N, C-alpha and C positions, 0 to 999 in steps of 0.2 A: 805124250810129250809133257815135259815139266815147264815151269816158269822160265828158267834160263833158256831152254831150247826155243820156247815160243818167242821170247824177247830177241834172241839171236836171229831167228827167222825174220822177224819184223825189221830189224836193223839191216839184214842182208837184202831184203826186198826193197827197202827204201834207199839205202846208201852203199850197198855192196859188201862183199865178204870181208875185205880188209877193215872197213870201219866197224863192222860187227864185233871185232875182237876187243874193242874198248870196253865192252860190258864185262869182260873178265876181271876188270879192276874195281868193279862195284861190290857193295856188300853181299855177303853170301845169301842168295835168294831162298835157301832152305831155312835159315835162321831169321833172316830179316827181309821177308818178301816185300813189305811196303817200302822200306828204305831202298831196296834194289830197284823197284819200279819208279820211285821218285828220282833216283839217279838216272835211270833210262830216260825219263821224261825231260829232265834237265838237259841231258846231252842232245836229245832230239830238238828241244827248243832252240838251242844254239845253232843248229844246222838248218832246220826246216821251218822254224818259227813256232811261236807259242800255240797258235790255233791248230796248226797241222799236227803238232806233237800231241796235243790233247786228244784230238780226233783219233790218232793212230794208237795211242797207248791206253785209252779208256777201256777197250775190250779186255785188255789184260788185267786192269784193276778190277773190272766186274767179275772176271773169271776167277782170279786168285785171291783177291782181298775181300771184296764184298760178300762172296759166298761163305767165307770163313767167319764173318761177323754175324751171321744169322743165328 
């Protein structure tokens, strides 16, 4: 799976299939993975709160962003 698919799965598990469609409007995860994840985090913060959003999105940052900075 790629970044977008993993993010979509996260959104589906937390908020349902319909809400997961909102990530289609975020920056291209292939070209701008960090911007894409920041957008995902922002959306999650608005719905589930800052702390829960951070907890849920952090594994994706670790998998897709931090590994690329090594």
